[in-house]
C-alpha positions as CSV (number, residue, x, y, z in Angstrom):
1,M,236.9,62.1,213.6
2,D,239.5,64.1,211.5
3,N,240.1,61.1,209.2
4,I,236.5,60.3,208.8
5,R,234.6,61.5,205.7
6,W,231.1,62.7,206.7
7,H,228.3,62.8,204.2
8,I,225.7,65.4,205.0
9,E,222.5,66.4,203.2
10,P,222.1,70.1,204.0
11,T,218.7,70.5,202.5
12,S,215.9,68.7,200.6
13,K,215.4,71.7,198.3
14,C,216.2,71.5,194.6
15,I,214.9,73.3,191.5
16,L,215.1,70.2,189.3
17,E,212.4,67.6,188.7
18,C,214.5,64.5,187.8
19,P,212.2,61.6,187.1
20,L,213.9,59.1,189.3
21,C,214.4,61.4,192.3
22,D,212.4,60.6,195.4
23,R,211.5,64.3,195.7
24,T,209.8,64.2,192.3
25,W,208.0,60.9,193.0
26,F,206.8,62.1,196.4
27,Y,205.5,65.3,195.0
28,K,203.6,63.6,192.1
29,K,202.0,61.2,194.5
30,F,201.2,63.5,197.5
31,K,201.3,67.0,195.9
32,K,203.5,68.3,198.6
33,R,207.2,68.7,199.5
34,L,208.9,67.7,202.7
35,N,211.5,70.5,203.0
36,H,214.2,70.4,205.6
37,E,217.5,72.2,206.2
38,I,220.3,71.2,208.4
39,D,220.8,73.3,211.5
40,I,224.2,75.0,210.9
41,N,225.0,75.6,214.6
42,H,224.1,72.1,215.6
43,L,226.4,70.7,212.9
44,I,229.3,73.0,213.8
45,N,228.9,72.1,217.5
46,F,229.0,68.4,216.5
47,F,232.3,68.9,214.7
48,K,233.8,71.1,217.3
49,G,237.5,70.3,217.9
50,Y,237.8,68.3,214.7
51,S,238.7,69.1,211.1
52,P,236.6,66.5,209.1
53,H,236.2,66.0,205.4
54,V,232.6,66.9,204.7
55,V,230.8,65.6,201.6
56,M,227.7,67.6,200.8
57,C,225.5,65.8,198.4
58,G,221.8,65.1,198.3
59,N,219.6,62.1,197.7
60,N,216.5,64.3,198.0
61,G,217.9,67.7,197.4
62,D,220.9,69.7,196.2
63,P,223.2,71.3,198.8
64,I,223.5,74.7,197.0
65,Y,219.8,75.4,197.6
66,H,220.2,75.5,201.4
67,S,218.9,79.0,202.3
68,K,222.2,79.8,204.1
69,F,224.6,77.8,202.0
70,Y,227.4,80.5,202.2
71,L,227.1,80.6,206.0
72,L,227.2,76.8,206.1
73,C,230.4,76.6,204.0
74,K,232.0,79.6,205.8
75,K,231.4,78.0,209.3
76,L,232.7,74.6,208.1
77,K,235.8,76.3,206.6
78,E,236.4,78.2,209.9
79,I,236.8,74.9,211.7
80,N,239.2,73.7,208.9
81,C,236.9,71.3,207.1
82,K,237.8,70.1,203.7
83,L,234.6,70.3,201.5
84,Q,233.3,68.2,198.7
85,I,230.1,69.6,197.1
86,T,228.0,67.7,194.6
87,T,225.4,69.8,192.7
88,N,223.5,70.1,189.4
89,G,224.9,73.6,189.4
90,S,221.8,75.2,187.9
91,G,220.1,78.4,188.5
92,K,222.7,80.4,190.5
93,T,224.2,83.7,189.2
94,K,227.8,84.3,188.3
95,N,228.0,86.5,191.4
96,W,226.7,83.7,193.6
97,W,229.4,81.3,192.3
98,T,232.2,84.0,192.7
99,H,231.2,84.6,196.3
100,L,231.2,80.8,197.0
101,C,234.6,80.4,195.5
102,K,236.0,83.1,197.8
103,I,234.8,81.0,200.8
104,L,236.3,77.7,199.5
105,S,239.9,76.8,199.1
106,K,241.9,75.0,196.4
107,T,241.7,71.7,198.5
108,D,237.9,71.7,198.2
109,T,236.0,70.0,195.3
110,I,232.8,70.8,193.5
111,T,231.3,68.0,191.5
112,F,228.8,69.0,188.8
113,S,226.2,66.3,187.9
114,I,225.6,67.0,184.2
115,D,224.2,64.4,181.9
116,G,225.1,65.4,178.4
117,L,225.4,68.6,176.5
118,A,223.0,71.5,176.1
119,D,220.6,69.4,174.0
120,T,220.4,66.4,176.3
121,N,221.2,67.4,179.9
122,S,217.7,68.7,180.6
123,I,216.0,65.6,179.3
124,Y,216.7,63.9,182.6
125,R,217.6,66.9,184.7
126,I,214.3,68.7,184.1
127,N,214.4,72.4,184.7
128,S,218.2,72.6,184.4
129,K,219.4,75.9,183.1
130,W,222.4,75.0,180.8
131,N,223.9,78.5,180.6
132,T,224.0,78.9,184.4
133,V,225.7,75.5,184.8
134,I,228.4,76.3,182.3
135,D,228.9,79.8,183.9
136,A,229.3,78.0,187.2
137,I,232.0,75.6,185.9
138,K,233.9,78.5,184.3
139,I,233.9,80.5,187.5
140,V,234.9,77.6,189.7
141,T,237.7,76.4,187.5
142,A,239.0,80.0,187.1
143,H,239.3,80.2,190.9
144,G,241.3,77.0,191.0
145,I,238.8,74.9,192.9
146,N,239.0,71.2,192.1
147,T,236.2,70.5,189.6
148,E,234.6,67.3,188.5
149,W,231.9,66.5,185.9
150,K,229.8,63.5,186.8
151,F,227.8,62.1,183.8
152,I,225.1,59.4,184.1
153,P,224.7,57.7,180.7
154,F,221.2,57.2,179.4
155,K,220.0,56.0,175.9
156,H,219.4,59.7,175.0
157,N,222.9,60.9,175.9
158,Q,225.3,58.0,175.7
159,H,226.5,59.0,172.2
160,Q,227.9,62.2,173.7
161,I,230.2,60.7,176.3
162,E,233.4,61.5,174.3
163,S,232.2,64.9,173.3
164,V,231.4,65.8,176.9
165,K,234.8,64.6,178.1
166,K,236.5,66.9,175.5
167,F,234.2,69.8,176.4
168,S,234.8,69.3,180.1
169,K,238.6,69.4,179.6
170,K,238.2,72.6,177.5
171,L,236.4,74.2,180.4
172,G,239.2,73.2,182.8
173,V,237.4,70.4,184.6
174,K,240.0,68.2,186.3
175,R,238.1,64.9,186.5
176,F,235.4,63.3,184.3
177,E,233.4,60.5,185.8
């Protein structure tokens, strides 16, 4: 199990309302949310005795909105997991990100899903708070955590790809996808 990459979805919570997300569609159709969170102790017991690579991403949520995300990361790091976190990065404070970086190591990776610049990102990623996303990137890169910027091209933002690449490099992001 050490050489296996595990994809887990810690929560179905998210603050965004992306139009193509299942969460958004489900809420619009049924006017309710199906919220879940992974049981941290159950997960740690499952991995006991191994040091897996854990990818935290969400199809219906964003990992950083798990109510005990610090504890989840801390427990995974205690059993020597390498973490890869994909997030929209929005809505968390500078202190929140600083605390997270103290839990992570330089072998971990945070991928920020950002689709454009300040004027276009929130067209698809509805409710995204640009300044908090940029603060997050600055803090994560300053702590030496591997940082990636994942960009989905749409008609409204495709003209910005090269500008975003340059901006991401200026912020210290290691990889642009």
